[in-house]
N, C-alpha and C positions, 0 to 999 in steps of 0.2 A: 756332472752337475744339477741337480733337479730341478727343474724352472720353478721357479713363485707364485703363488696365483698374484692377481694385481692385485690391488687396494678397491673397494667399494666405489671410491672415486671415478676408480678409472673405471668400471662396468658404468657409473652414472655417464662417463663423458661420451661413452660408446653408443649407448643407449640414444641422446640425442644426434648424434652423428647419424644413425640408420636413417632419422628423418630427414637427410640430405640426399638418399643414396638416388641413383637412376633407376627408373624402373627398367622392370626387363624385355627384351625384345620378344614381340608374339611373330611366331610363325603361320605366315595366311595356310587356310585350308585348302589351296590351291596344288592338285595331285603333281604336276609339276614341278613345284619347291619343295614337296613334300618327300619326292623321291631322289631328288638331287643332293638334299642336306645329309650332312650325316649325322647320327642323334644316337644316344647311349640308348640302353632297353629299358624298356617302360613294361610294366606288367598289365594286362588289360583284364585278363580273368584267370579264377582261381575259385578252387572248393571253398566252402565255408569252414570256420576254424572248428568246430564239434560235428566231425563227417560221421555219421554213422548210416551203416550200408547193410543192405539184404545179403543174409550169408549165402541166400540160393542163385544170387546172379554173380556177375564177373566186378570187381572192384575199380572203380575209375577216379582217380584224382588229378583234377583240372590243376592245369599252370598253360595260360597262355602271354606272349609279349610281344611287343612289336621292336624294331631298332632298325637304323641303318648302319652298318652292316646289319643282316638278320642277325640274332641271338642265339646262342648255343645254350642248351640246357642240363643240368645235373641236380641230381637230387641229396638230402641226406635224411636219415631216419634214426631218430633219437638222439640227436646231435651227432650222428658218425657220418660219414660218404658211403652212400645207398650204392651199392656197384649192380646195374642193373643186367649186364651182362653177363653175370654168375648165375642169374634166376632165372631157369625156362619160361616161367608162369609171367616174369615180368617183361614188359615192352613199352617204350614210348613210340606215341603217335608223329609222324613223320609232319616236319617243320610245325612242331610244338611241344609242349613239354608236359603233357599230359599220361599219364600213368596209366597204363590196363594189366591189373591182374586176372588172369585165366584160368578158372577152374575146372575147366571143361575136362582136364587130362587126370584129375585129383587134386587134394591138396585140403587143406582144413584153413579158413578165412581167419580162423581166431589167432592163426603163427604169424598174420602181417599186421597186428594192432600195434598202434605204437603213433609215435607223434614224427609227421613230413614237412620238411620246408624246401622250397623248389628256388633253381640259382638261374637265373637270366644274365647271358652273358656274352658281348662284344668287344672289339679293342676300347670302345670310349668306357665301359665300365662294367657295373653288375649288380642288377636288380633282383630283389628278394621275393619272396611270396610270405602270405602268414605262414604262423607254425601250426602246421593240418594236423588234431587229436583222430585218427580213424580207430574207429569202435564197430566192433560187429554186433547187429540186432541181437537180442536175445529173448526170449520165451520159454521160460522154465516151468515145469507143470506144477499143478497145485497139491502139495501134501495131501497125502491119504489120512481122513480122520474120520470118527466116527462121534457124530453128535448126539448127544441126550436131548430127548425133549426139553424147554426151558419152558419152566413153571412160573408163573408169575400171577399177583393178586389183580383184579380187575381194577383201574385208576393209578397203578403204579408205572414208573418210569423203565425205560426196558430201552438199551443197547445190543443191538447186534451185531458183532464185530467181524469184518472183512478178512484184514490180514493177507492182502494178494499180494503173490511170488514177485519179485523181484523182478522188472522188466529191462529192458531200455531200447528204447524209450520207455517211461511209465507207462501200464496199458490204461484203457479208458473202462472205469468201474461203473457198472449198473446192475440193480435188484430186479430179479423176476421169481417165479414159481417155478416148481420141478417141471410143470405141465409148460413152461416158455413163457407164461401170462407174467404180463409185466406188472411192479406191483404199484398200486393207485398212491399217488404221495401228495400231501395240503401239510398243513399247517401244524397238523397235529404228527404227522408220520413223514419222515423226510430225510434223504439220503445226507449226510455231510462231506464235507471236501477230503474227506481221508477215505471216504468209500465206507465208512459204517453206515447202518442203518438205526435213527433213532425213533423211539417212540415217546413222546411228553406225556403221554398216558396211554395204558392201555385199555382195548375196551375188548367186549366179548367177540365183537365180529371179525376181531384181528388173528384168530386162529380160525377161522374158514380156510387158511390155504396155507404153504408154507413160504420158507421165503430163502431165496437162494444166489448166492453174489458171484455175479461174472464177471471175469474180465477179458478185453478184448484189445490183443498187441497190433500195432500198426501196420510193420513189416509182414509180419505171417498173415494177416487178415484171418486169425482165427479165433475162436471164444473157448474160454475154458471156465469151467461150471464148479464151483463150490458145492459139498454134500450140504444137502437143506435142512433151515432150521424150522422144527416145528415148536408151536407154542401150545401152552395149556394155560387156559385163563382161570383162574380161582373166581367165583363171584359168587354174592349173596342173591342174585335174580338172574336165574339160567334161562330163563326167557328171554330170547333176544326177538325185539320188536324193530323190525326194520324202519317201521315209520318215525321211532324216533333220533334214527343215527345224526340228524342233520338239527335236530330239535334242541333250543337252548336250555331247555330243561332236561337234557338227556340224562346228565350225570344224578341229578336228585332222583328223577324216575328209577334209576338202575340202583338207587341205594350205595352211587360212589361218594366218599366224603369230597370235598371241597379244599383244597389244601393251595398255598401260597407257590409261587413260582421259586425254583431253584435252577440253578446252570449244571447243562450235564457235559456242555464244551462250549468254550475251557472251563476247567475246576478254577474257584476262587473267585475273588473280586479285583483284580489287579493281571495283565500277564503284560508282555513287551512283542515286541516283533519287527523285526529288520527287512527291509527292501530297498532294491536299486532303482535306482533312478531309471526312467522310462520303459520299466516293467507296471504289470499290474499287481495291485495291491488287495489282497482278498483278506476281508476278516468274517470272523464267523460265530454267531452267538447260538446254541440250541439250549433251548429251556424245557425244564419239563414241570408239570402243574395241574390241578383241575380247579376251574376250565384251561383248556390250551391257552399258555399265554400269549399275546402279541408283542414284537421285537419292533423297536426303533432305535433310531440309531441318532447320534450326535456327535458335536465335536468340540471341549471345550475351547473357550476362547474364540469362536469362529463357525462360520456356516458351512455345510459340505459343499463340494466345489460341483454346482448343479452341472457344468456341464462335462463333468469327467466321472460322476458317481452315480452308479444305480445297482439298485437291489435285487437280487436274487436269492432261490430257494427260500420264495413265501419271507420275504423281510429277515432272514433269519443268516443273512452273506450281503454283507457291503464290498461293492467293487470298485475300485477308483483305477481308471486307467491312465498310460502315461505318468506313472509319480514324478514329481518336480520335490526340490528340497522344501518350498512351502506348504506340501501336505503332510510334513511333521508334525508331530504333537501328539495329544492326547486323545483318542475316541471311545466312548464307552456306550454298551448297547444296553436297552432297558426292557427288560421282561415284566408285564404285566398283565392281571387277570382281575377280576371285580374282588380278590383277596387279599392282592398287595402287588408290590413292585418290587424288584432288586435290580442291581447295574452291576456289569462287569467293566473296567477300565481295562483298555489294551496302549500303550505306549508305543508309539510307530517313529521308529529311528529312520532315517532316509540316507543310503548310501550310495556310495556311483563310483561304477567302473570308467576309468579315462574317456573320454570325451573331447573332440575337437573343440579349440576356438581358435586355432590360426595352424590351419595343415599345408605343410610346407608343399609349394609348388615349383614345377621345374622352372630354370633360371636358364634362360640364354642372354649372352652378355657379348659383347665384341671386344676384341684384345683391348687390352687398357683400361677396361670400364669395372665400377665397383658394381657391386648387389650383395644380397644378403639371404637367408634362408632364416624361415622361420618356424619353429616347431612348438607351437603354444595348446596345452590341453589343462583339463582342469578335471577333478574326480573329487571321493572324499573316501577315504585319505588322499591327502596329495600328492599327484602320480611323479613318481621320477624319470627324466629325460635321459634317455642315451643316444649319442651318437655314433654310426657307423657310418664308414666309407667303403664301398664296393664290397658289403657282405662282414667285412673287418672293425672291430672297436677302432675307432677313434683315435685312441692313445697307441699303437700300434702301428698305426697307420704312418709310411714317411713323413717327414717334416715338410711341411708347404709356408714360406715366407709371407705368401699372398694371403694366407688365411688363417681367422682368429675365431675361436668359440668364447660367447658371452653369454652362459646358462643354455638359454632354449632357443639363441642366434647363433648363428656362423655367419662371419663377415668377410667379405671376398674383395680384397682393392687390386688394382691394375691386373687383373686375371690376364692368361696368356693360354694359346692352345694347350699347355699342358696341364691347365689345370681343371680340363673334363673327366667326369667323374662321377658315378651314383652315389647318392647319400642316403642314410637311411636312417629315420627317427623311432626309438622305439621308446615309448613313455607306458609304464606300468605302477599299478598299485594290489593289493590283495583281492581285487575283484576282477582283473583283466589287464589286457593290452591292447594296445595300438600301434601299427607299425605303420608308415608311410614312408614310401621312395620318392626320390625328386633328384634328376640328374641338373649337375650344373654343364652346359654344354657354350662354347668360346667359336664363335662364327665371325668370317671376314669375309662378307658376300656384296660384291658392288650394287648400286641401285638398279632396281629392275622395276618395268609398268609391271601392273596386273591387269588394266583396264584394255579393251580394244583400241585401236588408234583411231585418230580422227573421227571421233563420234559427230553427229549432229544434234543438236538441241534445239527446241524450240520452244519459245514460251509467250505468253499471252502480255503484252504491256501494262506495265505498272503491279504486273502479279512479283512475286518472291520465288527465287527459283536456286538451287545449288548443283554445282559442275564440280561432279568425283573426277579423283584423279589418287586410284590405291596404288599406293607402291610399296618395295620392301628393298632391305638394305641391314647390312650390317658393317661397321655403327650405324644408327637409324640415320635417313638423311635427311638434311633441310629443304623443306618444300617452298620453291619459291611459284608466284604465277604473273606472267606477262598477258597483254593483250596486245593482238597486232604485230606480234614480234619487238614490241619497243617500248618503251617508255620504263618508270620505275616499277619497284615491284607492288601489286594490287593488297592492299591491305588497310585495311580503314575507312570512314566514312560509309560511303555505300557500300563497302567490301569487309569482310570478315572471312577469314583462313581458318579452318577448324582444324584439330591436333592430326586427325587423319589425313589431312590433305584436301578435305573439299573446301570450295570457294563458293559462299554465301553473296546472293547481290540481293538486298534488303528490298528494292522498289526498281523494278526494270522501266528501261525508259528506252527511248529509238536509239538514241547513240550507246547504247551498251551491246549494239549488235555489233559481231566482230568476232576474230580466231583469239582464244586463248589458249596459253602455252603455259604449262605445268611444267616447271625441270626440279629433278631431286637428286641432291649433291651429298658425298660424303667422301672419303680421303681415298677410295677406292675408282670413284670414276662418278659418271652421271649419266641420267636417263630424261628423257622429257617424251611428252606427248601432248597432242594438241586436241581440243574440242571449240566446235563451229556455232553460236550462238544464233539462231535469227530470231529477230522480235516481232510478233505478231498483234492485228488490232483484235481489238475484243469486240467479240458477239454481242450483238446489243438490238433489242427489240425498240423501236424509234418512234411505231406506230400499233400502239396495245390494242387488242379486243375492248370493245365500249359495254358494260353491261346495256342490256337492250330488254325493253318489253316487247312483244310480239303478239299478235293476233294469232289464232290458231286458222291454219291452212294458207298463212300470209309464208313470203320468204325472207329468211335473215343468213345476212353476210358478218360475219366479223374475222375483220382484217387482223394480218399480222405481219407488218414489214419490218424487215429485218436488213441491218447493215453488218458487215463481216469481213474478215482480211479475205480477199479474191482469193489468196494461195490456198486457203484453204476450204473443205470441201462442206456444203452447207447441208443441213438436213433439218426439215420442219416437219414437226409429228405433234397430234391434237389428243387432249387427255379429257374423257367426260367426267366430272365427279371423280379425279385421280386417278381412274382408268382408262387405258388404252382404248380409244374413241374407233369402234367400226365405220368403215365409211363404208354406205351402203348407196344404194339406187338414188335414196334423196338426197343425197350430198354430195357434194364438189370439192375438193379439197386441190388450193391452186397453192403456188409458193408464196402470196403475201394475205391467203385468204381462205378462209372457210364458208360455205356458201349452204344453208339447209334451205329445201324445197319442200313446201306444204308440212310446216311447223305441226307438230304432233304433241299432246299433255306430255307424251314421254321423250320428248328433247328439254325437256326444262330441266335446268341442274346447271354447274358450272362446266368452261368449259376453259382449256389453259394449251397455249401455244409452247411450245417448246423447241426453240431454235436452238442445234448444237451443231459444233464441228471434234474431231479430235481433240483439243486440245481445251473447249469450254463448252459452255451453255449460257440461255439465258430463258427466262419464261415469265410469261403475263396471263392473268386470270381475267375472265369475264363471267357473267352470270346471267343466263337467259331465263325470262320468265314469261310463259306463256297464257294469255287472256281468254275465256271464253269469249263468244260474240257480245254480251251485254256488258261484258266488263270496257269494253272497246274505249279508248278517252274521247270527248265529247268535241276537245277544242284542239284547236293547234299547237297550243305552247304546251299541252298536256301529253301531246303526241310526241313531242319531242324529250326523251327521256336524259336525268342527270345522271352525270358518273364525276367518279373520284378523280380529281384535277391529276393531269400528267407530272413526271417528275420532273421539279427544276434540273437546269444544266448550265455547264460553263461556271464551274467555281472560280474564281480569280482572288487572290490573295495580295493587297497592297499596302501601302502606308504601313510598312514594318515598323514597331517600334518596342520598345525591352518588355511593358506588359499590355498592348492591345495590338489590333491589324483590324484592317478593313476586309469583309467580305462580301463579294459582289457577287450574282446569279441571273440569270437567267429565268424566267418564269413559264412553265409548260403549260397544256392548254388548261382552262377551267372546267371544259366539258359541260355548258349550259349550266355551271352552280357557281356563281364567283369566289374566289379564293379568299377565305376568311385572314389568314394565319400563316406563318412560315416559324418552323422550331428550327433551332438550329443547332445540332449536334455534334460531338467530338469523341475520338479516340486518341488514347496516348499509347504507346508501345513499350511500358516498363511496367507498369502496377497489373496493369489488365490489358493485354493486348489483344484487340479483336473486339472488346466489348464498347459500345456507344451508351455516350450520355448524353442527358438534355444538357446544352448550355444555357439559352435563350430561346424567347418567342418574342416575332414583331409581325406589326400587322400587314394585312395582305396588300396595302398598297405600295409597301416597300420592296427593292431587292438589291438592297447593300447598306450595311450596318457594320458600327464599330464594335469590336468585340474584346472584351476585357477577359485578359489573360494572367493566369499566372506561371510563377519563375520555374526553371525547370522540368518543362513539360515539351513533349515531340507532338504539337499539335495536329490532328487532321480531322477535315469537316465536313458536314454533308448537310443537307436541306431538305424538310420533307415541308411540301405543299397542304393544306387544308380547309375544306369549302365543308359544307352540310351534308354531304353525302360520306364524306371521310377523308381519310390521309391518303395521300399518295406513296408513291415507292421513293426511297430515299432515292437523293440523286448521287451519283459517282462520286467519290470521294477528291476534296482539292488534295493539291500536294502537300507535305509537311512542313511545320515550322516551329523550330525549338527556341525557345525564350532562356533567358540565361537562369544562371543560378543565384540564390540568396538563402541566406539564414532562415530560417522557419518565423513566419509571425505568427504562432498560435501553439498551443500544448494541447497532449491529446485530452479527451472530454471523459466524462462517467469515470472520473478516478476513483477505486474504492480499495478499502482494505480490510479483506475478512480474514478468519481463520476458518482452515481447515481440517486442523488438528489442535491439539489445547496446546502444543506448544510451536506451532506456527503461525503465519500470516502471509496470506497470498494477497499481493497489491494486482489488480488487475485495470485497466483502460482500453478506451475504444480506440484501435491504430486509427490515424492520420492517414490520408488518401494521398493521392496524384497531387491533386490540385492546393494540396496543404503540407506536401513534403517540400517543396522549393530548392532542392537540392538532389544529390546522390547520398546514399550511404545512410538515409533514414534510420537515425535511433535515438532510443532515452534513456534520459540520463536519471535514475530513482534514487530519491533521497529519503531516506526514515530516520526517526530518532522519537524515542519515547517522551510523551508526553507531559507538561511540567516538570522536565528535568532540563539541567544545565549542560546534558550529554551532548557532544557534538556529533553532527549530521555521519550516518552512513550511507554511502552512494555505492551503485552499479548501475554498468552499461548494458542496455537490455535490448537485445534487434525484434523480440516478437511484443508482444502484447501482455503479458504478465512476469511476475516474479515473487520466489515465495522467499518470505527471513524466517529462518530457520531459529530453535533453541530460543524461543521468546517464553514471559511467564506468563502465566491466566490470563487473561479476560485483560488485558491494560491498554490503556489509550497510545496509539501513535501517532503521530505527526508525518504524513507523507506529503512529498511532494514531485511531481513526474513531468520535465523539460524534455522537450524536442530539441535534436541535434541534426545536423547534417554537416556537409564537408566545407559547407561556407560560415558554420558559426553557430552559437545556439541559438535558440528561440529566447521570447519573454521568460521574466521569472512566473515561476508556475505558482499558483494558488497554493495554499496550505489546507490538506484535507485530514481530517482524524479517521483514523480506521481502529481496528480491535482485533488483538490476537483472537485465537482460538479458546473456546471454551470448556469447560470440566464441568465432571460434577458436582453438585454444590453441596456444603457442608450442612449438618443435622440443623434442622429448625431448635431455635432456643427456647430456655424458659415454658417448656411443654408442661403443660397444666390441666389435670383433669380434675372438675368438680362435679358432685352430685348433693344437687339443693334438695332431692325428693327421690324417690323412688320412681318417680316417672321418666324423668329427664336426668340427660349427664350435659354438663359444658364444658367444653373442651377451648383452650386457649393457649396460644403461641406466637413466639416472636420471631421475624424472620433471618434466616442464617449470618451466621458472621461473616463468612465466607461465600458469598452466590458463586463465585468463579463464572460469573456468565449472566445472561439476561433471566430471570426466572420466568416459567412461563406456568408456573402454578404447582400446588402440592399436592400430595396423593394420600389419604389416609385409607389405611386398611384397619377394619377391627373384627373382633372375634368373640363371641360368649362362652362362657366356660363354666363349668360348674364339678370343683373337684378334677379328676380327669376328662372329663366330657368337654368334648369341645363341639360347637353350631359351626356355622358356615360362614365362612369369611368373605364380608361384601367390603367393596373398593368404593371411596368417595375419590372424587376431583374436583379440586377448588383453584380458584383465579389465586393468580399473585399476590393483589390485594388483600384475599381474605385470611384474615388470624383466629378466626371464631368459629366453633361450630357446635351445634344441639342438638344431641340425640335424643329421641323420644324412647325410653325400653318398652321393650315387647315383654319384658321375662322379667320383672322385680326381684326374682331369687337368684338369677345368675350375674356373676360379675362378666367386665369386657375387660379385654387386652388390647390396646390402640398400638398401632404403629405410625407412623409419621415420618414423611422423608417430603424432600423440593426438589424440583422439577427444574433443569435446562436443555436447552435445546440438545445439549450431549445427553440426558438422561435422567435417571433419579439419583440422589445424592443416597448421603448417610445416611440411615434411618434412626428416629429416637423411638422407645417403647415405652408408654407407662400403661397400666390398669386401674380401672376404677376403685375406690375405697368398697371395703366389705361392707356386705349389709348389715342391717341393725343386730339382728340376730346372732351375727359371726363376730361383732365388737363388743366391748365393754360397755355397759350402758354408762353415761354419765348426764348430769340433770343439767337442762341447759334451759334459756328464753326459747320459745318456740322463736321460729322465722318463717319468712313469706318467701315462695319462689321466687329468685332474682329473674331481672330482667335477659330477656333471650334473645339473643342474635341468630336466625335460622340462618341457612344455605344462602337464602334468595336476599340477604340484608332484613328484614324485617323486624323489628323491637315490638314486642309484645310484655305485658306486665298485668298481673292483677292483684288486688291487695285487698284482702279481706279483713274482716273487722270482729270486735266480740261482739258489739250493740247495732242494732238493725239502723241504718241511716241511709241517706242516700248517696246517688251516684253522680261523679261529675265527668265528661268525657274530656279527655287533654288531648287535641292532635301534637306528634314528636314527631321532627323528619329523622331519617335515617339516611344510613349511608349506602349508596348502591354498592352489591358486592360485584357487579363488572364495571368499565368504563362507560360514563353516559356517554350517549349519543346525541340524544334528543334535549340534553339540561335540564330534564324533568325532576323533582324534588320527590321523593316517594314518602307517603306520609300514611300512619295506620292510628287507630283510635287507643290511648290507653286510658284504660278505668282506674280511677282512683276514688277513695272514700275520707271521711272525715277525722276518722278514728287511726291513730297512732300505731304504726308497723315499723316491722325492721326488714330492709332492704339489702342484698349484698352490696348494689352499688345503685346510683340512681340513674335513671334510663338516658341513652346515649343521643346527645344532644349533635347535629352537624350544620353547620352554616355554609353556604354555598354563596361563592363571590365569582359574579359574570360580570363582563363588560361586555353587552351585545352591542354590535358593530354588524352595519350592511358588509358585503364584498365590496373593495372599492374595483376601480378600474385598471390601477396598474397595480403591479406587486406589492402584495403587503400579505401582515399577520393580524387575525383580528378575533373577536369572541374568543377570547383569553377567559377561562373558565377554572376557577379553584373550588378544589372541595376539600375543605381540613377538617382536622380531629385535634384531638391534644396532642400528640408528636409525628403527625405526619399529613400528606396533603396530596391530592391528586389535580394533575394540571392536564387542562385541554386546551387545543385552540384549532383554527382555522387558517387556512393559509393558499395562495393559489402560485407557488413558487415552483411548480413542477415536481416530478419524482425522484429522488436521489438524493434533495437538498437536507444539510443538519442542521439544527439548530441548536440552542446554548438558552437553557432557561438561570436568568441572573434573579436571585434573590437578598435582601438586607434588611438584616430583624432590627432591635430597638435601639441596640448597640452600636450600631451602624457597621454591624459586620456582614460583607457579602461574601456570597459565593456562586459557583456556577454549576451547572450540571449539563456537560454534552448531551445531544440525545441525537441519534440516528434517525432519517425522515420516517420510516414504517414504525416505529416504536412510540403509541400513544397508548393511554393517558401515560404521563409521566409521576412519579412518586418520589416527593421529597420527604424524606426518610428522619432527616437529625433535626427536628423540631422541637420548638419549646412551650409546654401550656401556656397558655392565656398570653402570648407574644403578640405583638402585630409586625405583619412581614409585607415590602412593599416588592414587587414583581413585576419583569417585563421577559420577553422572549423576542431573541432578536436571530435573523440567520447568518450561521458561521460562515457562508462562502460568498454571499453578496453582503457589503458595508451598505451602511445606512437603512437595512432595511427590518423595521424592529415593532414591536406591536407598544400599544401605549401601557404607562406604567398605571396596575390595578393596587390596591391594600387590601389585607384582609388580616384576620387574626384568627389562634388557633385556641380550641374550647381548652378549658381547668383540667387539671385531672380529675379520674374517676377518684371518688374514695371508694376504700378498699376495705371488703369483708366488714364482718357486725363492730370488730372493735371499732373500727373508724365511725360508724354510725353512733356508738352510743356514747360518743365524746359531744355530739351535738345539745344544743339547750334545749331544742323543741321536744330530744328523744325523751331527756331525764324530765323534763315537765309531765309529758304522756305517760312515764311509767308512777310518775308520783299520783297523778289524777287516778290512773287503776287501782293501786293499790290501796288509797283512801276508798274506793269505790268496793273494793274487797273486803275490806275491813267493816264498813256497812254490812254489808250482805252476810258477815260471819255474824255480828250480834244480833240481827235478823233470825238468822238461824236458830241461834243457842236460846232466844225466847221463844220460839216455835217449836222447839223440842220439849220444852218443859212443859209447854201446854199441850203438845200432841193433836192428833187429827189432822186437820187442814190447815194449810200455811200455804203464803202463794209463794209461786217460782216462775212465773211470767217475766219478770225480769232475767232470771237466768238463761233464757231461751233467746238464741239469736237470730230465730225467724217466727212468726206468728204461726199459731198452733193451725192446723187444719180445719176443718169445719167436722171431720167425724170426730176429732180428739175430746172425748169427757172434759167438760169442764164445768163448775157453779157460777151461779149468774154472777158472781163477784171477783170471778177470772182466778181462783185458787184450784189446786189440785186435791183431789184427795185419793192418795195410794192406799185405804183402807179398802177401795173398789177394785182396786187395777192389781191382786195379788195374783192372780190367773194368768195375766196377760201381758207378753212381753215388753219390755222395756225398750223405748227408743233412745236412739242416741248412739254415741261411736266411741271409742275409747283414742286417747293421744298418744301416739308412742314417743320415744323419747325424740327422735329427731325433729316433732314440730307435725309429724304428717299425722293424717287422720284414716285409722285403719279398721274395719269392719269387723266387729266382733265374734269369734266362732260359735257362742251360741244366744240366740236373744233372748232367751225364755230362762237364764239361770242368774242369779243375783250372785250367788260364790265367785263367777268369775269376776265380778265388779270389785267385790272386797278383797282378792285376793290380790288386785291389779296396783295395791297401793296409793289410788288416787281416788278412793271413797272410804265410806265407813258405814256402818250402822249405829243405831243410839240404841239406848235400853229398850224404847218401845217398839223398837223392830222398823222405826221410818231410815230411809237410806240419803246419805247426805252425800251429794258427790256431781260429778258431773252429767249434764243433762242437754242434751241438742236435739235437734229435729234435723233429720236427715234432707238434705236438699232433693228437690227434683233433678231425675238424670239427667234430662236434657239440659238442664240449666249446667248441672256440671261439667256435662261434655262441651259445651258452649264457649262456657268462661276458660277451659281446661286447665284447673287449677281446684289446688286442695281446699278441702273444708277447714274455717277458721277455729281458731280452739278458745275457749271460752274463758274468762278471765280467772273464774273460781279453779278449774284445772290447773290454769296457769301456777295460780298460788302454789295448789298443793304436789303440782312437778316440783316447783322451788323449794319446797319444805323437803 
């Protein structure tokens, strides 16, 4: 009855059980043990899987293995037993499985091609080699062929095909001439990866040589040459000027037509390529064109891997080494010249032959122990796993009740001697295979010691040391340490025993001296070894050399008195400027000093005394200054040099308490300069062992102080003395003192929540140090939830200093808390910090409007995006002029996030403009909206409309300008209008510009923008506070700024209340100013304050501001105003009177006054009568002055100044029977005045009436 496979729940239980299995035994590298223990075979050397051999040499197929007893070998060929004895040419090397096939006596190597596999066997199992595919190298001859000359037109592309004969391995291809001269290659002429020679465009000089393809074969070291190609280039200019070869106008000079690029290889616009993981990816694009195209490479959706990508063949090839799965995707090459560009997309798929995740390892167990073999591999497609034992499939092997197979794992329970075998794991897919051997060996060996017996270890007092006791046994023995042959097992406190048997003594004391015994025990017996430990006193320089100032020619003595352990040999040496000192005739070195006779200037420098024994050393440094005769001190006090103080000594800890201890020390010599301060430092051995931190500072008059301590810190102290010269060497450390633990009393600082991607939020904080941990296993409880929701807190426990929250909405606020916790309890309740998830691209700006008040300017307005998806950092406007199918150069403008208007001065009144606007966050530019400017008047259907004046224009810098023209001469007044700055205010200054207005009635698109500024001037206070809150309001929004002294990282809240007592708040990050309130109502009064979100009770004063009234919109809104209706009535009455006067004058003929019809005074050169009338009969041959009003209200110059027909055909004037002309007449303004006002000329009332008619 066949066994049924276990259900999935059983597999899950097995995997959990694997975690509890004991580790395998490691056999020491000791040769004596290696030779004594029995061991199954292990393959140590084998030939490569694809083994290509030279047919001229003997064939070697390697296979070597080790084992105890030594293994025997046999082979299979094509999965069948290979009988070596029957073939006289085949032999096997002695003590090896390597095959030797000898052809000295004849034979064909091709007869031995096939797949070979080696088997190494002893009585404990059989190991297998890889399946070795033997192939004989081939170098076939090139087929003979007659090649006709290649005829090609100059400038055309050309491909010369190589088509080499198939060799094994593939030959190396290169091109040369028939005279063996190399073909010069560049970006125009180059060899492709397939061996063909590509000409992007053929030039006349290309037929100066012939072209031959050559193939070099690796094993035979031979080169075969193909018959040469000859070129015949047809040209319109047979003269070949070599000076133009690299000239940029080479093609036009030779009459070659320029053309856009096209791909020679690969063909088409898209292709695909598959590559195996770990190999090199080679992408190639070769293009034709005139001029020669340039090739550029890109990857869609990302950048090329800079550490692995390199360009070859003049940028025509892209090579990516050691390909991995992340290199898959779409790549495209762009071929471009001045005529245009094309691109080819290559879709790259990365597959993978099997590669190891967990390769099975040899397993050595003791009888009755459990173990496992794991064979885990990955690949694409996913590889399959097959288990074998001793070279046979596991399914056909004899059943073993102690063995169970769970997919890629074999589990062994209660192993016995009979379980010894060699297991093979074969994992494979369509791209290859992996084969691994792992043996299971069951040993029963009594304990034995591996180190020499009765070793002597000498160590310096207060140092850390380790006593080694290497051992081996199966089952793994247990090890215990004893001191002086008695007492309990040494472990804990000042002792620590490692798994390998070593005993560490953390700080050596005198009482630690003695004989230490290590005992290894298992069920088969025990073994022991002894180590004798001697504790030696440290070597210390107690009288150090001092800095000295000596007169040239005098004698100087540098002291160096040393205290050391008498059982150790002491050596004292000197260094000068950190180099060994040469003791010459002028120097005398003694045990405790160095004397320099007749000091010279070259003796100046630093001198270091080095006192050393075979176990330790100490050193001290002093500086010798040599003075000239005149620099000798003149008084006795100056002659006594001052030096740094000696180190304090004999540190002692008393009055031990839970949170304090008293430290006492003995001061060292002050060296003629009184000690001013003592610095106490501490070191702890848990978080930063060996690193000293300043604890406190005390006056130089004390030598005892009470130190305040933190819970659960293993303190060690030292003291440094300071005088006006400098600091002493640190004292020797005190003994250690550990305080008891407690829950944390604080939480981590600088808690932040920021998104690193659009769907996550990374919570970070500054980790707490050793003095704030207060207990073992310091960890952090991280809590978060969305702000202004009722959802429960999410939490996680973290041992590091960061935590990433995934699957978050785009840019939403979160409440964050981070609380410290150790084994003694939790810290205080943490403060709540506001963080934000990651940003994304914003949506398109709303209500994008393009208005063209006249032919000179275009006004753009827009509203903020409906979904900013983050902090807006600005807007990007791209616009381009177009006229039919012709396009101008694209211009890019970048605006601040508060700007929603832009005025463009048109350079070309004929062309239209296409505008593309997008908003930007820190992620990038979002969705764009596109609008076009209105069509010019000559393209639109004319409609009669009252003339309009240029609207108020807000430029990029935020300056407001306006010019109102009138039909009658009048005086002007200057009005100052405050404007909104386009950037956040820093100096709180209000920008003003002059606006010119007149007494005559005009029509405006909207009134000038007026912005009020509310500011609460305050001086910076001494305590933490918020001041200088400034409000810059408009009709529907306001910019808020303030100053504070709360430090970096502080978060704020802007709170504002409208007239309906509706309160709203806006959270603000510390670095974001100004803050824009965008949901305000026109003409409403608001109260506002700013307060700290992190620190209670810190708030600004409350200020009040009012938004401006809403803008009037377009001409229809102005027409409803009373003043506008009255103005239009006055103009109509005035026009009626003028018409009556005109009819009367027409009936009379001759002269009639027109002075009142002119909007500016006549120039002095204008002919006029004394009564101010014009006589048209005298001006028949002179051109009329003035301009004609177009339908859109702008002033346009007449095309002909001397033709009255143009005036008549315009529909805005007429001739009477007597030949007089009635119509518009204006005097052109001075050019400089027009440019200064930057506005068009006004329309006369008479013309306005005719336009309405």
